[in-house]
C-alpha positions in Angstrom: -122.1 -116.5 -18.3 -123.2 -113.4 -20.4 -123.4 -110.1 -18.6 -126.2 -107.6 -19.4 -125.2 -104.1 -20.5 -126.7 -102.8 -17.1 -124.5 -105.2 -15.2 -121.4 -104.2 -17.2 -122.0 -100.5 -16.5 -122.6 -101.3 -12.8 -119.4 -103.3 -12.5 -117.4 -100.6 -14.3 -118.8 -97.8 -12.1 -118.0 -100.0 -9.0 -114.4 -100.5 -10.2 -114.0 -96.8 -10.8 -115.4 -95.9 -7.4 -113.0 -98.4 -5.7 -110.0 -97.1 -7.6 -110.9 -93.5 -6.6 -110.7 -94.6 -2.9 -107.2 -95.8 -3.2 -104.3 -93.3 -2.8 -102.4 -92.8 -6.0 -98.7 -93.5 -5.7 -96.3 -90.7 -6.7 -94.6 -91.6 -9.9 -91.1 -92.8 -9.1 -88.5 -90.3 -10.0 -90.9 -87.4 -10.8 -90.8 -84.4 -8.5 -92.3 -80.9 -8.2 -89.4 -79.3 -6.2 -85.8 -80.4 -5.5 -86.4 -80.5 -1.8 -88.7 -83.5 -2.3 -85.7 -85.5 -3.5 -84.3 -87.5 -0.5 -82.7 -90.3 -2.5 -80.6 -90.4 -5.6 -77.8 -91.9 -7.7 -75.5 -89.5 -9.4 -72.2 -89.6 -11.1 -69.7 -87.0 -12.2 -66.4 -85.5 -11.5 -65.0 -83.6 -8.5 -62.0 -81.3 -9.1 -60.2 -79.6 -6.2 -57.3 -77.2 -5.6 -55.7 -76.1 -2.4 -52.7 -73.9 -1.8 -50.4 -77.0 -1.9 -52.3 -79.6 -3.9 -54.9 -80.3 -6.4 -56.6 -83.2 -8.2 -59.7 -84.7 -9.6 -61.7 -87.9 -9.3 -64.8 -89.4 -10.8 -67.5 -90.2 -8.4 -70.6 -92.3 -8.0 -72.9 -91.0 -5.2 -75.8 -93.0 -3.8 -78.0 -91.2 -1.3 -80.8 -92.4 0.9 -82.5 -90.7 3.8 -79.9 -90.4 6.7 -77.2 -92.4 4.8 -75.1 -92.1 1.8 -72.0 -93.4 -0.1 -69.7 -91.7 -2.5 -67.2 -93.9 -4.4 -64.3 -92.0 -5.8 -62.0 -93.3 -8.5 -59.1 -91.5 -10.1 -55.9 -89.6 -9.2 -56.7 -88.6 -5.6 -53.5 -90.3 -4.4 -55.6 -93.3 -3.2 -56.6 -94.9 -6.5 -60.1 -95.4 -5.3 -61.9 -94.6 -2.1 -65.4 -95.2 -0.5 -66.9 -92.7 1.8 -69.9 -94.0 3.6 -72.0 -92.5 6.4 -75.3 -92.7 8.3 -76.5 -91.0 11.4 -73.6 -90.2 13.7 -70.8 -92.2 12.0 -68.8 -92.2 8.8 -66.0 -94.3 7.4 -63.5 -93.8 4.6 -62.0 -96.9 3.0 -59.1 -96.6 0.7 -56.7 -99.2 -0.7 -54.1 -98.1 1.9 -56.1 -97.3 5.1 -59.5 -97.1 6.8 -60.7 -94.1 8.7 -63.7 -93.4 11.0 -65.3 -90.2 12.2 -68.6 -88.8 13.2 -69.3 -87.0 9.9 -68.3 -87.5 6.3 -66.9 -84.0 6.1 -64.2 -84.8 8.6 -63.1 -87.8 6.4 -63.2 -85.9 3.1 -60.3 -84.0 4.5 -58.1 -87.1 4.0 -59.0 -87.1 0.2 -58.7 -83.4 -0.6 -56.7 -81.7 2.2 -59.6 -79.5 3.2 -62.9 -79.8 5.0 -65.5 -80.7 2.3 -68.9 -80.1 3.8 -70.6 -83.3 2.6 -73.8 -82.7 4.7 -74.2 -79.3 3.1 -73.2 -80.7 -0.3 -76.3 -83.0 -0.1 -78.4 -79.8 -0.4 -76.1 -77.8 -2.7 -76.1 -80.6 -5.2 -79.9 -80.1 -5.5 -79.6 -76.4 -5.8 -80.7 -75.7 -2.3 -79.1 -73.8 0.6 -78.2 -76.1 3.5 -80.8 -75.5 6.3 -78.1 -76.1 9.0 -76.5 -72.7 8.7 -77.3 -69.2 7.6 -76.5 -68.2 4.1 -76.9 -65.5 1.5 -78.5 -66.7 -1.7 -79.3 -65.1 -5.1 -81.7 -66.7 -7.5 -82.4 -66.1 -11.2 -85.9 -65.2 -12.6 -86.8 -68.9 -12.7 -86.1 -69.4 -9.0 -82.8 -71.3 -9.6 -80.0 -70.7 -7.1 -77.2 -68.8 -8.8 -74.9 -67.9 -6.0 -74.7 -68.8 -2.3 -72.5 -67.7 0.6 -72.6 -70.4 3.3 -70.2 -72.0 5.8 -67.5 -69.7 4.5 -67.9 -71.0 1.0 -68.7 -68.9 -2.1 -70.7 -71.1 -4.5 -71.7 -70.5 -8.1 -74.4 -72.6 -9.7 -73.8 -71.8 -13.4 -75.4 -74.7 -15.2 -78.7 -76.5 -14.7 -80.5 -79.4 -16.4 -84.1 -80.7 -16.4 -84.3 -84.0 -14.7 -87.4 -85.9 -13.3 -89.7 -82.9 -13.5 -87.3 -80.5 -11.8 -84.3 -78.5 -12.8 -81.1 -79.5 -11.0 -77.5 -78.2 -11.0 -75.1 -79.6 -13.5 -72.0 -77.7 -12.4 -71.2 -76.1 -9.0 -68.0 -74.0 -8.4 -67.0 -73.3 -4.8 -64.2 -71.2 -3.1 -63.1 -70.8 0.5 -59.9 -69.0 1.2 -57.3 -70.8 -0.9 -59.4 -73.9 -1.4 -61.6 -74.6 -4.4 -63.7 -77.4 -5.8 -65.9 -77.9 -8.8 -68.6 -80.5 -8.8 -69.6 -81.6 -12.3 -72.7 -83.8 -12.3 -72.9 -85.9 -15.5 -75.8 -88.3 -14.6 -78.6 -87.3 -12.2 -81.0 -90.0 -11.1 -83.4 -88.6 -8.5 -85.4 -91.2 -6.6 -83.1 -94.0 -7.8 -82.7 -97.1 -5.6 -79.2 -98.5 -6.2 
């Protein structure tokens, strides 16, 4: 069957009109602002120091809305550990023991010896203040968070990297009393489904 030029133009216009009625999906992994990122995969290194102890570990962090998992490996005294959480419960699994609590921050104490605010870290890792508590923030001329005082922590965001249409922290240094930690993010995959 041969189509006339008029019929081809009509079919083309009809196809364009139908495609305009459909909603366009957002490109996976492309964002306009870090607060749009609600799932990710990232890996890097966590170093910490307390008055009595210190150490470091590599980590792989997978985050989805309302649940997450951080797999630690390295010299934390456990060899490796999995910290998992969802709404209202969390568990830490090591080669030696298994712990349960209501929040991942409570369990992170078993790894580092201090309360690591994992719920806030989900925001800090994206260069955002945690909305669950008041904080004092300073931004650079590009709107990137440079320093933050929140939950008793003093944080410095001194390195950023462009990823998936936004600029995200690469290194975060934090201090609270005699406790310190540095989060070094080596691979950021916003929107990743792992």
